[in-house]
DRENLOBA-550010 format. One record per atom (N, C-alpha, C): x, y, z. Coordinates in steps of 0.1 Angstrom, whole numbers, plus 5000, padded with zeros to 4 digits. Each point is the difference from the previous one (the first is absolute). Layout:
BEGIN
XYZ
...
//
This chain:
BEGIN
635487857068
498650015003
499249964988
500550014988
499349954989
499649855001
501049925005
499749865001
498949975010
500050085011
498949985010
498750034994
499950114992
498850034994
499549894990
500949954993
499749894990
499349885006
500749965011
499449875006
498750035008
499950125006
498850025008
498850044990
500350044988
498950044991
499749894990
500749895001
499749894991
498649955002
499349964989
498649955001
499949885009
501049914999
499949875007
500150035015
500950095004
500350025014
498850075006
499450104993
498850075005
498949905002
499849924991
498949905001
500249915012
501249955001
500349915012
499850085013
500650125000
500050075013
498650045004
499250054991
498650045003
499249885005
500249894994
499249885003
500449935013
501350005002
500449915011
500750075012
500450134999
500650065012
499150015012
498850044997
499050015011
499749865005
499749914990
499649865004
501249935007
501250034997
501249945006
499950025016
499950135004
500050035014
498849935007
498850004993
498949945007
500149855000
500649944990
500149855000
500949965012
501250075001
500949955010
499650035014
499150105002
499550035013
498849915004
499249984990
498749935003
500049854998
500949954993
499949864996
501349935002
499949875002
501249915001
500049914987
499250034991
499949914988
501150044991
501249955002
501150034993
499949954985
499549884998
499949954987
499150094991
498950055005
499250094993
500850134996
500750055010
500850124998
501049984989
500749895000
501049974989
499349984987
498949935000
499249984987
499650134993
499550095008
499650134995
501250084994
501249995007
501150064994
500549944987
500049875000
500449934988
499150044988
498750015002
499150044990
500350144995
500450095010
500350144996
501350004991
500949915003
501249994992
499749964986
499049904999
499649954987
499550124991
499150095006
499550114993
501150094995
501050025009
501150094996
500849934988
500249875001
500749934989
499350024987
498750005000
499350024987
500150144995
500250105008
500050144996
501450064998
501049925003
501450065000
500949904993
500650044989
501049924993
501350085001
501049955006
501350075002
501149934992
500750084992
501049944992
501249945008
500549894996
501149935007
501350074996
500850035010
501350064999
501149905004
500749964991
501049895003
501250055008
500150135001
501250065007
499850015015
498849965005
499750015015
500849895007
500650045011
500749905008
499649995015
499450115005
499650005013
498749925003
500049915010
498849925003
499050095006
498849994995
498950085006
499749975014
500249875004
499849965014
500950085009
501250034996
501050075009
499650155001
499250054991
499650145002
499250025013
499349905005
499350015012
500850055012
501349975000
500950045011
501150094995
499950044987
501150084995
500250135008
498950065005
500150135007
500749985014
500049895006
500549985013
501249915001
500449944988
501249925000
501250084993
501249945001
501150054993
500749894991
500850044990
500649914992
501449965006
500749914993
501349955005
501150115001
499950104992
501150105000
499650135008
498949995006
499550125008
500950025012
500250135004
500850035012
499249985013
499249895000
499249975012
500449855004
500349995013
500449865005
498849915001
500149884993
498949925000
500449854997
499049915003
500149864997
498749954993
500249914991
498849944993
499949855003
498849955000
499749865001
499049964989
500349904992
499149964989
499049895005
499049974992
499149905004
500749875002
500949964991
500849885001
500749995013
500750115004
500750005013
499149995012
498950064999
499050005012
499449865001
499749934989
499349885000
500849885007
501350015000
500949895006
499749995015
499750115007
499849995014
498650035004
499150014991
498650035002
499249885005
500149975012
499349885006
499050045011
499750125000
498950055010
500550115009
501350035001
500450105009
499650144994
499950105009
499650134996
501150074992
499650114994
500950084991
501350045007
499950055013
501350035007
501049895000
499549885003
500949885000
500749984987
499350034989
500649984987
501050114996
499950115008
501050114998
501249995009
500049905008
501050005011
501450004996
500349964988
501449994996
500550114991
499250114999
500450124993
500850095009
500850094995
500950085008
499350095010
500650005012
499550095011
498649975005
499549884997
498649965004
500149915012
499150035010
499949925012
498549975001
499649875002
498649975001
499749925014
498850015004
499649935012
498649954999
499649905008
498749944999
499449985015
498850055002
499449995014
499949855003
499549924990
499849865003
501249924998
501150064996
501349935000
500449924987
499049984991
500349924988
499850074987
499850135000
499950084988
498650004993
499049965008
498650004995
499250075010
499150094996
499150075009
500550155001
500250055012
500550135001
501550004999
500550054988
501450014998
500350154997
501350045002
500450144997
501450004995
500350124995
501350024993
500650135005
501350005001
500850135003
501150014989
500250124995
501050024990
500950125005
501349975000
500950105005
499650055014
499549915008
499650035014
498750075001
499350044990
498850075001
498849905000
499050025008
498949915001
499050004988
499149905000
499249984989
499050114997
499750095009
499150114997
500750104991
501349994999
500850104992
500449944986
499549874997
500349944988
498750024991
500150084990
498950034991
499749874991
498849955000
499749884992
498950044990
500249974988
499050024989
499749874993
498849984995
499649884992
499550064987
500849974989
499750064987
499950155001
500850065008
500150155002
498950055009
499149925005
499050045010
500649995014
499850105009
500649995013
499349895008
500849925007
499449895009
500150045015
500950085004
500150035014
498750065005
499749955012
498850065007
500250155002
499150094995
500250145001
500250055014
499349945010
500150065014
501349955007
500149875001
501249945007
501350014992
499850014986
501150004991
500749864999
499449905006
500649875000
499549924988
500749894997
499649914990
499849865006
498749955000
499749885007
499949894990
501249934999
500149904989
499249875003
499449995013
499149905003
498850004992
499750124994
498850024992
500349984985
501249954997
500449964987
500449854999
499249925006
500349865000
500349944986
501149934999
500549944988
500050094988
500250135002
500050104990
501249984990
501149945006
501149974991
499749924988
499049915002
499649924988
499350084989
499750135002
499450084990
500950124996
501349995004
500950114997
500949974988
500250104991
500849984989
501550045003
500150105009
501450055004
499850105011
501150035007
500050105010
501350084999
500050125005
501250085001
500050075014
501249985007
500250065013
501050124998
499650125002
500950114999
500450045015
501250025002
500550035014
500350155001
499750055012
500150155001
498750074996
500150124996
498950084996
499449944987
500949964990
499649954988
499450114991
499349954990
499350104991
498650045006
499450104994
498750045005
499049884998
499249985010
499049895000
498750055005
499049924999
498650045004
499849955014
499250085008
499849975014
501050075009
500149955012
500950055009
501550004995
500850105004
501450014996
500849885005
501049964992
500949895005
501150065008
500149945012
501150055010
501049895002
499949894995
501049905001
500149924987
498849984993
500049934988
498650014994
499949964987
498749994993
500049864993
498949935002
499849874994
498950014990
500349974987
499150014989
499649864995
498849965001
499549874996
499350014986
500349914991
499350004987
499349864999
498750014998
499249874999
500249934987
499449884999
500249924988
499850074987
500949984990
499850044987
499149914992
499550044989
499149924992
500749884995
499349894997
500649884994
499449974987
500849984990
499549974986
499349874999
500449905008
499549874999
499149965012
499049924998
499249955011
500849925009
499850015013
500849925010
499249975012
500549915008
499449975013
501249965009
499750015013
501149975009
499449965014
500549895005
499649965014
501249995008
500050075011
501250005009
499649975014
500749905006
499749965014
501449995007
500050055013
501249995008
499549965014
500949935007
499849965014
501350015007
499850025014
501350015007
499750005015
501150045007
500050005015
498850095005
499649975013
499050085007
498649994993
499849894993
498749984993
499850104989
501150054994
499950104990
499649934987
499150074992
499549954987
499550114992
500449994987
499550104990
499449934988
498950044996
499349954988
499750114990
500549994988
499850114991
499549944986
499050074994
499649964987
500050134991
500749994989
500050114990
499549964987
499350094993
499549974987
500250124991
500249984987
500050104990
499449954987
499250094994
499449964987
501050024988
501150075003
500950044989
499350114992
500750054990
499450104992
499049954991
498750055002
498949964991
499950114989
499949954988
499950094989
501250104999
501149965006
501250085000
499950125008
498950025008
499850125007
499649995015
499349895004
499449995013
500749885008
500150035013
500449895009
499350025013
499549885006
499550005013
500849905008
500550045012
500849915008
499650025015
500449905008
499650015014
500949915008
499950025013
500749925010
499149995013
499949895006
499449985012
500949925010
500250055012
500949945009
499449985014
500549895006
499749985014
501349965007
500250085011
501349985007
499749995015
500649905007
499849985014
501449975007
500250045012
501149965008
499750025015
500449905008
499950015014
501050105006
501050034993
501150095005
501049935009
501250065000
501049945010
499650035014
499550125003
499550045013
498749935003
499849955012
498849935003
498750084997
499149944992
498750054996
500150134992
501250034995
500250124991
499649964985
498849964999
499549944987
499750114990
500049964987
499650094990
499149924990
498950064997
499049944991
499750104989
500549994988
499950104990
499449944988
499050074994
499449974988
500150124990
500549984988
500250114991
499649974986
499950114992
499649984986
500750114992
500149984987
500550094991
499449984986
499250094995
499349994987
500450114991
500249984987
500550104991
499449984986
499550114994
499650004986
500850104993
500549964988
500950094992
499450014986
500150134995
499950024986
501350064995
500649954989
501250064994
500050004985
500650104995
500449994986
501450064999
500550044989
501450044998
500350135008
499050085003
500250135007
499250025012
499249915004
499150015011
500149885009
500050035013
499849895010
499150055011
498949935002
499050035010
499949885009
500250035013
500049895010
498950045010
499149915003
499150015011
500349885009
500350035012
500449895009
499450035014
499749895007
499650005014
500749895008
500450045011
500649905009
499750035014
500049905009
499650025013
500449885009
499850025013
500449905010
499150015012
499849885006
499349995013
501049935009
500350075011
501049955010
499549985014
500349895006
499749985014
501349955006
500550085009
501349965007
499850015015
500749915007
500050005014
501150105004
499750085010
501050115004
501349945006
501150064996
501349965005
500950125001
499550125002
500850124999
500550055014
499749925010
500450045014
501549965003
500549894994
501449975003
500149925013
501349965003
500349925013
501050075008
499949995013
501150055009
501249914999
501150045005
501249925000
499849875007
499250005011
499849885008
499049914992
499050054993
499149924992
500749944988
501050084995
500749954989
500949885004
500650005011
500749895005
499249885003
498850035006
499149895004
499449924988
499550084990
499449944988
499950114990
500950004990
500150114990
498849994990
499249905001
498849994991
498750045007
500150035012
498750035007
499450144996
498750015002
499350134996
499350055013
500350125004
499450055013
498550014999
499450024987
498650004999
499449875002
498949995008
499449875003
498550004997
499450124997
498650004995
499949944987
499049904998
499949924988
499850084987
499450125001
499750074988
500750145000
501250005004
500850125000
500650024986
499150034991
500350004986
499850134993
500750014988
499950114991
499349954988
499050084996
499149964988
499850114991
500449994988
500050124991
499749954985
499250084993
499649974986
500450134992
500749974990
500550124991
499949964985
499350084993
499849984985
500450124993
500849984989
500550104991
499449994986
499750114994
499550014987
500950104992
500649964989
500950094993
499650004985
500150114993
499850014986
501150094995
500849944990
501150074994
499850014985
500350124994
499950024986
501350064995
500849924993
501250044994
499850024985
500550124995
499850034986
501350054994
500549944990
501250054993
499550074987
500250135000
499450084989
500950004988
501350005002
501049984990
501349965006
501150004993
501349965005
500550095011
499450125002
500550105009
499150025012
498749984998
499150045011
499249885004
499849985013
499149905006
499450055013
498949955003
499250045012
499649885008
499750035013
499549905009
499150065010
498849935002
499050055010
499749885008
500050015013
499749905010
498950045010
499149915002
498950035010
500149885010
499750045012
500049895011
498950035010
499449905005
499250005012
500349895009
500350025013
500349905009
499050015012
499449885003
499149995012
500649915010
500250065012
500549925011
499150015012
499849885007
499250005011
500449885009
500150025013
500349895009
500250045014
500349915008
500150025015
501049915006
500550035012
500749905008
499249995013
500049885005
499249975012
501049985011
499750055012
500949995011
499349985014
500649925008
499549985014
500850105009
499250075008
500750105009
499449985014
500949965010
499549975013
499950135009
499150005009
499950105011
500150144995
499150044991
500150134994
499250115008
500450124998
499350115006
498850044992
498950035007
498750044993
500250134992
500950095005
500250134992
500649984987
500949894999
500649974987
499149954990
498849965004
499049944991
498750075000
500050135002
498950094999
498949955010
500449945011
499149955011
499049904994
500449934990
499249894995
500349875008
501050005008
500349895009
500250065014
500049915010
500350045014
501549995002
500550075010
501450005004
500449855003
501349974995
500649875002
499349894993
499350044989
499349894992
501049954990
499949874997
500749944989
499250034987
500750034989
499250044988
500749944988
499249974990
500649974987
499550114990
501050054992
499750114991
500449964986
499350074991
500550004986
500250144995
501250024995
500450144996
500150004985
499250084994
499750004985
500750114993
500449964987
500350104990
499149984988
499550114994
499149994988
500450114991
500749974989
500550114992
499849984985
500150124993
499950004985
501250094995
500649954989
501250074995
499850014984
500150124995
499850034986
501350064995
500449964988
501250064994
499850024985
500550114995
500150034986
501550044997
500649924991
501350034995
499950044985
500850094995
500150034986
501450064997
500549954989
501350054996
500249994985
500950084994
500350014986
501549994999
500449924990
501549974998
500450054986
501050074999
500650054987
501449944999
500249924989
501349944998
500550024986
501250054999
500749994987
501549975003
500849994990
501449965002
500750095010
500449945011
500750085010
499250085010
498749994999
499150085009
498849925004
499750005013
498749945005
499550105011
498750044998
499450095010
498749935004
499849995013
498749945005
499450115009
498850044997
499350095009
498749945004
499650015013
498849945004
499550065013
498949955004
499350045013
499449885006
499850015013
499349895007
499150075011
498849955001
499050055010
499449895007
500050005013
499449895008
499150065011
499049935003
499050055011
499749885008
500150015013
499849905010
499050045011
499149915003
499250035012
499949875008
500150015013
500049885009
499350035013
499349905005
499450005013
500749915009
500250045013
500649925010
499049995011
499749885004
499049995011
500249875008
499550005012
500249885008
498649955006
499849875000
498849945004
500349915012
499049995009
500149915011
499149884996
500649885000
499349884996
499749915012
500750025011
499749935012
500650075012
499449985012
500550065012
499649925012
500849985010
499649935012
499150085008
500150135000
499050095007
499750124991
499049984992
499650114991
499050095008
500050134996
499150095006
498549964996
499150065007
498649964999
499450014986
500450114993
499450024987
500949974988
501149935003
501049964989
499549894992
500250014987
499649894991
501349954993
500049884996
501149944992
500250084987
501250044997
500450084989
499850155002
499750045012
500050145003
501450064998
500150124994
501350064997
500450085012
501349985004
500550085011
500950124995
500450004987
500750114994
499750004985
500150124994
499950024986
500850124995
500749984989
500750114994
500149984985
500050114993
500249994985
501250084996
500449974988
501250074994
499850014985
500750104994
500150024986
501350054996
500549964989
501350054995
500050014985
500450124995
500150024986
501450034997
500549944989
501450014996
500150034985
500650114997
500150044985
501550034998
500549944989
501450024996
500150024985
501050084996
500250024986
501549994998
500549944990
501449994998
500450014985
501350024998
500550004986
501549955002
500349904992
501449955001
500549984986
501350034998
500650004987
501449935001
500249924990
501349944998
500550044987
501250075000
500550064988
501549964998
500249954988
501449964997
500850134996
500950045009
500750134998
501149984990
500649895000
501149974990
500149854998
501049954993
500149864997
500149925013
500650065011
500349925012
499250055012
499450124999
499450065012
498550024998
499249955010
498650015000
499550075012
499150104999
499550075011
498649965004
499650015013
498749965004
499550115010
498850054997
499350105009
498649965003
499650015012
498749955005
499450105010
498950074996
499450105009
498649965004
499750005013
498749965004
499550105010
498750034999
499350085010
498949905006
499950005013
499149915007
499250085010
498649985000
499250085009
499049915007
500050015013
499349905009
499150085009
498849945002
499050065010
499549885008
500150005013
499649895009
499150065011
498849935002
499150045010
499549885008
499950025013
499449905008
499050075010
499149915004
499050055010
499549895008
499650025013
499449905008
501049965011
500049875004
500749955011
501049904996
501249995007
500949894999
499449885007
500749884999
499649885008
500150025015
500850105004
500150035015
498950105004
499150044990
498950095002
500550145002
501250034996
500450145000
499750074987
499650125000
499750074987
501250004991
499749984987
501150004990
499550084989
500350135000
499550094989
501250064994
500249984987
501150054992
499550064987
500650114996
499750064987
501350074995
500849934992
501350054996
500249994985
500850094995
500450004986
501550014999
500549934990
501550014997
500250024985
501050084997
500450024986
501549984999
500349904992
501449964999
500550024985
501350035000
500750014987
501249905001
500049904991
501049895001
500849994987
501150085000
500949994988
501049895000
500449954988
501049904999
500850024987
501249975000
500950024989
501149915000
500549964989
501249904999
500750004987
501149945000
500849994988
500549854999
500149954988
500649874997
501150024990
501249955003
501250024991
500449864996
499949974987
500449864995
501450014995
500949965008
501450024996
500549894991
499349894999
500349904990
498849924997
500149904991
498949924996
499549925012
500949975010
499649915011
499850075013
500450135001
500150065013
499350145000
499450045011
499450135001
500050055014
500050135002
499950065013
498750085001
499550025011
498850085002
500050075013
499350125000
499850075013
498750074999
499450015012
498750065000
499850075014
499150104999
499650075013
498550014999
499349975012
498649995000
499550065014
498850064999
499450055012
498649945001
499749965012
498649945003
499550075013
498750035000
499350055012
498849905002
499749995013
499049905004
499250055012
498749984999
499150045011
500049895011
499750045012
499849895011
498849914997
500049885005
498949914999
499050025011
499049925000
498950015010
500549995014
500949905003
500549975013
500950125004
500850064991
500850115003
499250125005
498950034993
499150115004
499549975014
499649875003
499549975013
501050025011
501349984996
501150025010
500450155001
499450094992
500350145001
500950054990
500449924991
500950044989
499250074989
500450124996
499350074989
500950054989
501350005002
500950054990
500349894990
500350044987
500449904990
501549985002
500549894994
501449975000
500650014986
501350034999
500650034988
501349914998
500149944989
501249924997
500750054988
501350025001
500950034989
500949874997
500049964988
500649874997
501150024989
501249975003
501150014990
500549864997
500049964987
500549874996
501150024990
501049915001
501150004991
500349854997
499949964987
500149864997
500949974988
500349874999
500849944989
499449874996
499749984987
499549884994
501049944990
500249875001
500949934990
499349874996
499750004987
499349884994
500949954988
500649895001
500849944989
499949855001
499549954989
499949854998
499449935012
500849945008
499449925011
500250075014
500350125000
500250085012
499150125000
499250025011
499350125002
500250055014
500450135001
500250065013
499350135001
499350025011
499350135003
500450045013
500650125001
500450055013
499650155002
499750045012
499650145002
500350045014
500350135002
500150065013
498850095001
499450015012
498950085002
500250085013
499550125000
499950095012
498650065001
499349955010
498650055002
500050085013
499750134999
499950085012
498650065001
499650005013
498650035003
499850125009
498850064998
499550095010
498749955005
499949995014
498849955006
499749864996
501049914998
499749864997
499249945011
499049934996
499149925009
500749865002
500549975012
500749885002
499249915010
500249874999
499349915009
500550015014
499250015010
500450025014
500349865006
499549894994
500149875005
498749955007
499050095001
498849965007
498949984989
498949935005
498849974992
498850075006
499050044992
498850055005
499049895003
498850035004
499149905004
499449914989
500450034987
499649914990
501249944993
501250005006
501249944995
500850084990
499650134998
500850084991
501250075007
501150004993
501250065006
499850155002
500450055012
499950145003
501350074995
499850134995
501150074994
500150145008
501250064999
500350135006
500950084991
499950135001
500850084991
501550015006
500949984990
501449995004
500850134999
499550104993
500950124998
500849974988
501350025001
500949984989
500749865001
500049934989
500649865000
500549974985
500749894999
500549964987
500249854999
500149964988
500349864996
501150004989
501149945003
501150004991
500449864997
500049964987
500249864997
500749974987
500549874999
500549954988
499349874997
499549994987
499249884996
500849944988
500249875000
500649934988
499249884997
499649984988
499449874996
500749964987
500349874999
500749944989
499449874996
499949984986
499649874995
501149954991
500549885003
501249954993
499649864995
500249974987
499849874994
501449944999
500349905009
501349945000
500249914988
499049924997
499949914988
498649984997
499749904991
498649974997
499249935010
500749975012
499349935011
499950095013
501050085002
500050075013
499950154997
499250075008
499950145001
499750055014
500350125003
499750055013
499450144999
499150045009
499550135001
500250055015
500950095002
500450045013
499750155002
499650045012
499950145003
500350035014
500650115003
500450045013
499750155002
499550045012
499750145003
500650035013
500950105000
500750045013
499650155002
499550035012
499550135002
500250055014
499950135002
500050075012
498750085001
499349995011
498650065001
500050075013
500050135000
500250085013
499150125001
499650025013
499450135003
501150105003
499850134998
500950105003
499550075013
500950005010
499650075013
498649965004
499849885003
498749945003
499650045014
498850055002
499550045013
499049895004
500149955012
499049905005
499850025015
498849955004
499650005014
500749885007
501050035008
500749905007
499850025015
499449915007
499850015015
499250135003
499150044992
499150115003
500550144996
501250004994
500650134995
500449994985
499950104993
500450014986
501550014999
500749914994
501450004998
500450004986
501150074997
500649994986
501049885000
499749904992
500849885000
501050004989
500150114993
501050004989
499549924988
500949954992
499649924988
499749855005
498849964997
499649865004
499549934988
500049865002
499549924989
498550014998
499650004988
498549994997
499549865002
498949995006
499449875003
499849924987
500149875002
499649904989
500850024987
501350045002
500850034988
501349935001
500149874995
501249935001
501150064992
501249995004
501250054993
500449924988
499649875001
500449904989
498849924997
499749994987
499049914994
500649934988
500049875000
500749924989
499049894995
500049994987
499249894994
500849934989
499749874998
500849934990
499149894995
500149984987
499449884993
501049934992
500349885004
501049924992
499249894993
500050014986
499149924992
500849894992
499549885000
500749894993
498949944991
500449994987
499149954990
500649884993
499949885006
500749884994
499549964986
498750024998
499449974987
499050114997
499650014988
499050104995
498749985008
499550125005
498750005007
500149945014
501249985005
500149955014
501050095007
499550065011
500950105007
499949975015
501250015006
500149995015
500650135005
499550065010
500450135005
500250005015
501250055004
500250035015
499850145002
499150045009
499750145002
500450045014
500850105001
500650045013
499650155004
499750025012
499650135005
500750035013
500750125001
500650045013
499550145002
499550025013
499550145004
500750035013
500750115000
500850045012
499150045012
500650035011
499250045012
499350134998
498950015008
499250124999
499650055013
500050135002
499550065013
498550014999
499449985011
498550005001
499550145004
500950095004
499650135003
501050104994
499950125003
500950104994
501050065010
500249945011
500950065010
501349915003
500349914990
501249925001
500049925013
498849955004
499949915012
500549864997
501249965006
500649874997
499149895004
499150025009
499149895004
498749994991
499950094991
498950004991
500549984985
500449884998
500549964987
499449884994
500049984987
499749884994
501249944994
500449885003
501249944995
500049984985
501249994994
500149974986
499649864998
499649974987
499749864997
500549964986
500249884998
500549944988
499249884997
499350004988
499049904997
500349954986
499849874998
500249944987
498749924995
499650024988
498949934994
500549924988
499349904996
500349924988
498849994991
500250044988
498950004990
500349904988
499049924996
500249914989
498850024990
500350004987
499050014990
500449914988
499049924996
500249914989
498850004991
500250024987
498950014991
500249894989
498949934998
500049904989
498950044990
500249964987
499150044990
499549874993
498949955004
499449884994
499650024986
499949904992
499650014986
498550004999
499349965010
498550014999
499450055013
498850054999
499150055011
500650135005
501150005006
500550125007
501250064992
500050135000
501150074994
501250005009
499750005013
501250005009
499549955014
500949935007
499849975014
501250055008
499750085010
501150065007
499949955015
501149945005
500149965014
500950115006
499650045012
500850105007
500049975015
501150045007
500149985014
500850115006
499650045012
500650115008
500349955014
501249985003
500449955014
500650125007
499250055009
500450135007
500849975013
501050085003
500750005012
500649855002
500849964990
500449865000
501049975011
500650105006
500949985012
499350005013
498650025000
499250005012
500450105010
500250134995
500450115008
498850055008
500150025013
499050075007
500350155001
499250084992
500450144998
498750085002
500350135002
499050115002
500250104989
498950034993
500250104989
499250135004
499450015011
499250125004
499849995015
499950125006
499850015014
499550145003
499450025012
499650145004
500350025015
500450125003
500550045013
499150105006
499349975011
499150095007
500750085011
501349985001
500850075010
500149925013
501150035007
500249935013
500349854998
500649964989
500249864998
498849924996
498950074997
498849934996
500049984985
500749894995
500249974986
499249884996
499350014988
499349894995
500549964987
500349874998
500749954988
499149924991
500350004987
499249924990
500949894994
499949885005
500849894995
499649964986
501049964992
499849964987
500249844999
499449944990
500049865000
501449944999
500149885006
501249924998
499849924987
500849894998
499949934988
498649974996
499650034987
498749974995
500149994985
498949954994
500149974985
498650044994
500150024987
498950014991
500349924987
499049924996
500249924987
498850034991
500350014987
498950044991
500149934987
498949994993
500049954986
499050094992
500450044988
499250084991
499849934987
498749984996
499749944987
499550114991
500750004988
499650114990
499549934988
498950054995
499449944987
499850114990
//
């Protein structure tokens, strides 16, 4: 507590906080003048630099940039199952596809794309659990939408170009901010500061009229303390599916002040997206007729959304033992999707139209999201303790407008609202996690979290039914583990974790009000020696009231879930990196699992029947990924990327007619860097040739019952080519 008092009572911090905390909220709410916002912050850092001189300590080894995610990430020896990707690894395939596509070759990961080519609306499943159960943070700030709990990567266009690294924890993982992780947690860290001034122009082009244009700039460290950097991107694709276009414009701006013990980051990033809808899918007959067709025919059947994020992070290292981190966030999101609806009922539109009128509607979201994170870290030889809290507040309006009708009522005006509802959600969590070296070979890990949620809604749903909710949840999520290092090269670990999770907005609409509970047991072995690295683990995840996908979609394309009762996921994951020689290496992973309901009850032919143990929907028993890399000369790499996903049931009753076939897809990646002696520091040529065997495959489908199945075809052979100029 002494360290917290020291940092909060420092003259510089009080000056900064008093002057800018109130202005910060007002600036982000009232203005889009980002450059002014950053300039003010840089000036404040200058004042701090003049009033604070901190002695340099040559014994420090931890990067202050990494403190941003220290509270939600784990290290290599932690008893938590995880995978890391560095900036260098990400950049080789970063040619415009969304973040899920870049994660496709990690263990137990399955990805899909509405438009079929990995750009636009893309999603991820880990260990068979859907994307609403994957906790996503950016610099420790929750990214999941608080109401739907989903992560919409379409609102992070070209964000990979501004990422320093990422970590994917599978299972419950360590305590994180925001909604609990029920399948995985994904932690993104944005660009670190650069000592030298730099510039970068990146362009890529490819199939389906895909193109990405990116400009990055950095001042480098000015006066050894300040840096301003930024990125602007434009990304467009027609999509593999007809008219499933994506038009994304994004930015990332960052100002940094640093000295030996302090790192302050002020950053803002945002995205404007316009996508043509492709979430309906195709019937089996339509698939055979033309797998690229789109059932939507209205010219402006589009989704349009604007999202801007503002973050401020203050990392302070007080001495070799104590450090603190404070993070503030404000996110503004607003947008709508437009839809043509034929022959509608007047009652469904508040009698603003006449019966059997054709109508065009816009359904809006308008929301604000505030976050405060704070944590303190204590480290000395053999001990690390991190204690922190996170508070978030969300408010959102849901409403629908009529913008055209073939037979409007007499007093109806364009943009009249036919429904309105609002919602608010407050989330407070506090945690303490400790890593303690118990002996020369044995390390213990304990992580305790309390999480408290309040969710309220009022008004009407889009179907004009009342939707009034006022619920509170209090959760205790303990985690513990041991790591035993039996040799210099080998270690074993085991962990047990509990997670509790509240229903999302759609679950409440469907009548679900109970929380779900997950118990996760992990047992792993790691071997790292010279040119061989092997990570393997067994997991047993057993649930109470697990919310599983039913195979149906609601009226806005969101998957519908239902309570399962008791269920489990049992699996083996192995990933290995082997360097055969100085030219060949491979990175291979395989996940084999059994995913079952226990004594599952379902409505079959109008009666409730006990079907015994059945498969959980969208949970393949086998997922395999492989990267075979060949480096004939320095800075030139060729990679063959392979992905196999086993068959998946589309419902939970083991219906043999409701399956998605397994698929096996191969991609080819090429990267070549040259370093000219003048003008440019580096020129990088890259290429990604997807689905080189031209496989016609399906990665997603939905079953409405009675054989009414809709499929989402993925792109056949396609390519992306890019060139990056660095100065």
